[in-house]
N, C-alpha and C positions, 0 to 999 in steps of 0.2 A: 572377557569384558570386566572392567573394574566395577565393583559394587558401588551403587550410589549411596552416599552418606545420608542417613535419615535426618530429618529436620526436627528441631525442638520448637514448638509453638506454645506460647503462653496466652491464655485468654483471661484478662483481668475484668472481673464482673462476670465470672463463669456461671454464677447462679441465675443469670438473666434468662427470662423466658425466650429470648432470641437464640440462645446457644444451640438448640437442636438444628436451626437453620445452618449454623456454621459447621456443625458436625457433618451434616448432610453434604455440604460443599467439600469438606476434606475427603470424604469417602468417594464422591463422584470424580474428583480431580486428582486422586492419589497417584495415578500413573505419571502425572506431570508435576505434582507437588508432594513429594514423598515424606509427609510428616509421620514420624514414628513415636515421638514423645510429646504428648499433648497434656498440658497442665491447665486445669480450670481453677482459678483463684477467686476468692471472695473474702469479705470481712466476716468476723465472728457473727455479727447480727444477721448475715445472709447465709449462714452455714446450713440451715435447714433446707433452703431452696437449692443450695449448691449440691447437697446430697441427692435430692430428687432429680435435678437436671443431670448431675454427674452419672447417676445410675442409668438413666435413659441413654446418655451418651455411650456408656460402656456396652449397653445392649445393642445399640445401633452399630457400634464397631464390631462387636462379636458376630452379629448377623452378616456383616460385610466380609468377615474372615480376612481382613487386612491386618498387617503387623503394626497396629497403632496401640500404644499403651496410654490409657487415660488416667491421669492422676488428679486428685482433688486435694486442695490445701487452702488454709487461711494464712499461710506463711509466704508472703509475696516475694521476699528476697530469696528464699529457697527455690521458688519456681523460676525466677528470672535468671539465675546463674547459668550462663552459657546458652541463653536462648538465641534463636535465629530470627524469629518474628514474634512480636508482641501486639495483640489487639486489645483495645480498651473500649469497653461498652458498659460503663458504670454509671450509677445515679447516686450522687452524694445526697443523703437525707431520704433516700428511697421515695416511693410514690407519695408518702405523706407530705414531703417537701414540695413535690409538684402540685399537689392539691392547693397548698398555700400560694404557690406562684400563680395559679390560675384564678384563685378566688379574691385575694386581697386587691389586685388592680381593679377588678370589677366594681368594688365598693367606692373607688375613686373615679369611676366613669371611664376607665381605660381598658384596652384589650388585655386579657389575662391569658398568656400563652407561654408554653414552656421554653421556647427557643428564641422568641423575639419580644420586644417591648420590655416592660419592667420585670415580668416573670423570667424572661430569657436572661436578663442581666443578673438576677438573683441566682439563677442556675450557674451562670458563669462565675460569679463570686465564690460560690461553694466549691465549684469543680476545678478551677484552674490551679489553686494551690495543691490539691491532691494529685493532679496529673504532673505537676512539676516535681513533686516528691517521687513519683514513679519514674520520671525521666532521670532524676538524680540517682536512683538505684540502678537504672539501666546504664548510666555513664560508668558506674563502678563494676557492675556484674555482667553486662552484655553490651559493651560499647559499640559493637559492630552490627547489632540487631536493628531491624526496622520496626518502628512503632506505627501501626495503622490505627489512627484515632477515629473511632466511630461515636465517641461521646459528645453529646450536644451541649452547648452550641458549637458544632464541630469546627467551623472556621475560626472562631475566637479562641477556642482551646488549642487548636493547632498553631495559630499565630503565637500564642503565649509560649508554647513549647519551643517553637523555632527561635523565638527571641531570647529565651532564658535558659536554654540547655544546648548541649552539643550533640544530642542524639539525632539519628535520621528519622524524621517523622513525616507522615503524609496524612492529611485529613480526608475522610471518605464519607459519602452520604448515599442513601439509596434513592434519593430523588432523581438524579440524572438517569440511572438505569431504569427507573420507573417510566420515564419519558420514552425510552427506547421500547419498553414493553407495550406501552400504549400505542406507539407507532406500528409495532409488529402486528398488533391486533387490528388496527385500523386499515392497514394496507396488505395484511396477510402475506408478509414477506419476512424472512429471517433477519435478525439484527445485523448480520454481516453486510447486508445490502443497503443499510440505512446510515446516513451521516447526519448528525445534528451538532450544531455549534452552540456552546453555552458561554454566556458572558455574565460576569457579576460576582457575587459573594455567595457563601453557603446560605441556603434558604432565601436568597435574594438574587436569583439569576433570571435571565431572559434567553430564550432559544431564538437565535437570529438567522439560522439556516437550517433547513431540513431538505435532504436530497435522498431520493430512492433511485439506486442505479445511476446516480449522477444527475437526475432530473429534479429540479426544485419543486417542492410541494408546499412552500411557505404560504403562497397566496391563498390556496384553498384551505389551508389549516387556519389562517387568520379569519376565515369565514365560519369556522367551527367554534361557536360561542361557548359551548360547554367546556371544551378543552380538557386537559388532563388534570385530575385531582386525586387526592389520596384519602384513605379512610379516616385519617385524623384531622382533616381540614374540611369544613362544610363546603358543599358545592353550590356555587351561584353562577348564573349566566353572566359572562362578561358583557360589558357594553360594546356593541358591535362597532360603532363609529370610533370608539377609543382604541380598540384592538387593531382595527384596520389602519388608523393613522399612526399608531405606535410602530407598526411594521415588525413586530417580534412577538413571540408567545411567552407571556409571563409565567413563572412558576406559580403553583397554587398558593404558596406562602405570600405572594404579593397581593392576594386578596385582602390581607390585613391592612395593607397600605392604600390600595386603590378602592376598596369597598369597606372602609373602616366602620362607618355607621351601621351598615348591614351586618357585618361580622360581630360587632359589639352587641347588637340587638339579639343576634342568634345565640351568642354566648350566655347572655343574661337569661334568655328564655330556656335554653337547653340545660343550663345549670340548675334552674328552678325545677325543670321537669325530670331530668334523669341524673343530675350531678354534673360536675365538670368532666372534661375529657379524661383527666387523671382518675376520677372515680369510676368511669366506664372501663378504663384500662385495668383498674384494680380488680373489677369483677371478671373481666376477661382473663386476667392472669390467674385468679383463683380457679377458674374453670380449667385453664391450661395445666396448672400444677396438679389438679385432680387427675387429668388425663395422663400426665407424665408419671404419676405414681403407679400406673397399671403395669405390673410385672410382665405382661404379655406385649406391651407396646415396645416396638423396636424400630420405629421410624418417626419422622417429623409429622405431627398431626396436621391436617388441613386447616384446622381452626386457628393455627398460628398466623395465617395470612390476615386475619381480622385485627391483629395486634397493631398494625401500622408500620411494621418493619419488613414488609415483603421485599424479597430480592436482596436482603442483607448479605446472606452467604455468597450469593452470586457475585456481588460487587466486591466483597472482602477477599474471597478466595481467588477471584480473577486477578486482583491487584497483587496478591502474594505470589501467585503463579507467574505473573508477568515480570515481577522484580527478580524472582529466582531464575527464570529461564531467559531473561533479556529479550523478551518477545518483541519489543518496540511497537506494540499495538497502541491504539488510541483509547484513553479513558478520561473521564471528567473527574478532576480531583481538586483538593484544596492544597495549594502550594504557594510559595513566595511569588509575588507579582513580577519582580525582575523587569519592570518596564513594560509589561504587556498592556496594562491599563495606565496610560501616561499621566492621568490625573490623580493617581494614588501613589503613596510612597512605595519605593522599590521593595521594601521588606514587609509590606502588607500581605496578608493571606487572601487570595482570591480563588474563585471556583471556575476553572476553565478546562478546556481539552488539553491533554498532555500526551506526549509519547513516553511510554514507560520503558525504561532501560534498567539494566542491572545496577547502574550508579544512581538511579532515582528517576522520578518523572521530570520531563522537560516541558514546560508550558509552551503552547503554540501561540503565535500571533493570532489575534482575532480579526475577522474581515470587517466587522462593523460593530460599533457600540451605539445603541439608540441614543440620540442626543438627549431625549427626554429622560433617559434612565441615569445619565451621568450624575445629576444632582442628588438623586436618591441614593445611588451607590456611595457617593462621597459622604453624604450625611450619615448614613448607617456605618460606614467605616470609621468616621470621626467618633461616633458613639462607641463602636467596638474597641478602638484603641484607648479611649478614656476608661472604659469598663475593665479592660485588661490591666491597665495601670492601677486601677482601684483594687482589683483582686490581688495583685502582687503586693501592694503597699498597705492595704487596709485603710485607705484615706477616704473618709466620708465625703469630703469636698469633691474629690474626683468622681465618686459614685453619683453625686448629685449632678455634676456637670454632664456625666454620661447620660443620665436620664433626661436632663434638660435639652440635650441635643438629639434625642431620639425622636423621629417623626411621629411616633405613636403616643408620645407623652404630651398631653394637651395643656398643661399648666405647671410652671415651676412651683407655684404656691401649693398645688396638690401633690406634686412630686416629692416635696420635702417630708411632709408627714407620712406619705406612703412609704418612702424609703426608710424612715425611722421605724415604722411598724414592721416592714419586711425584714430589716436587719435584726430587730428584736426577736421576731419569730424564728429566725435562723441562727440565733446566737450560738448554739451548740456547734455549728459548722463554720463559724466565721471568727475564729480566735483573733485574727489580725485586726479586725474592726473594733474589738473590745479590749485589746491588750492594754491600751493607754488608760482605760477606766479602772483597771485592777492594780495599777501602780500605787 
C-alpha cells in the first residue's frame, strides 16, 4: 500500500488561546487528516503566548504518539512555503483594540460589539489589509493551499479575500455547529440525524428548517423562547409573537438588531459592573495561559469552553478533512453567493449550507428566505461592502457611508465624530487612512 503523504498545516495566530482546540482536533482526526508538519505562526508581540501555547501543543502531540512535528515561528513566509492548509485566527491590535471597539460606541449611545456595528467595522478595517497581505504571500508560496478563515468579522474578511486575491478561501464560524450541538442536547440524538437550514450572512443568519430523522421540529422550536445563545452574547427571552410570525430561528447575534435597546442597556450596565466582554475575556485568557504553562498539562483544559470559541476545532478540522477527502458532506460556510440569495450580488459572501468537495464548497439553494429578513440582510450586506471598500482604500468617506447604512448606527451626526475618534485610537493599525495626512 502506498504511503499517504503527510500534510503541512499553518496556523496564523498560533499563539491564540483557541489553538489547543485545534490541536485536539488534529489528534482526534489524524487517521483521516494526516497532518505531519504543523506550524504555529504569530507576530513578535505575541511570541510569549506563542511559546506557551506551542509547548502545550507539543506536549499534547507527544502524549498522542502521533507523527506530528509542531514548529513555532514569527516568520510567516517561512511557514507558508509549500503549505496544504492555512487557518487564520488572528486579532490585529490584540484584546486592547477590542476593548476600544466595545467602549467607544457606548459613549455615543450605540452597541459596542467586536463583530457588528461600529466596533465590528473597526475590526474589519484593521484586519482586512493584514489578511490580504497573507493571501498575497500564499499566492506566491502555496498557491494551491486552502485558507480557512476564522478571523472575525469572518464573512467580511472572507469576501475581501475572494474579491482581492486568487487563493482558495472559505470562511468558517462556530455559530452553526453550536446550533447543532444545542439541538443534539435538546433532542438527545447525534448530529448525523439532524438537518438544519441556515440562511443569511455571518453573525446574521436565520435557521429556516430543522428536521430530526426527516421530521420537522421547527414549529415546536419557535415556541422555545430561550433559544440557543452563546457565552459571549447575553441571553434574553425572544418575543413569542415575533418569533412565531417570523417563522425562523434567529441567531443570537440578531438580538443586537431585534432587541437593540435591551442589549445596549445590558452592555452599559455590565461594562460598569465587570468591564466589557473584551475585559472579561482578557481575564479568562490570563487564567488559561497560567493553566497552559503547567508542564504536566498535556490536553485541552475544560476552562477553554468559557472563552466563547467552543467547537472551533470541530468545525475547522471537519472542513479540512472534508476538503482533503472529498467527502461531499453538508457544512454551513461563508462562500460566494452565486445567485443563491437573488437579492444580493453574485459575488457577495453569504453563510449557507454547502456540499464540501475536493474542489471546494458548493452552496446549496435555500428552501425559504423569511420575507421579513431580506431587508435586514440587504442593509447589512450594503454596509459590509462599503466597509470592505473602505478597508482596502483607506477612504474615510466610504467608512462614514458604511456606518451610516448600518442598522445599529442611530445618527450620522454621531457617527462622524465616533468614526474620527475610533480611527485616531487605531492609527497604528490603519496606515491607509492616515497616509494622505503624512504627505
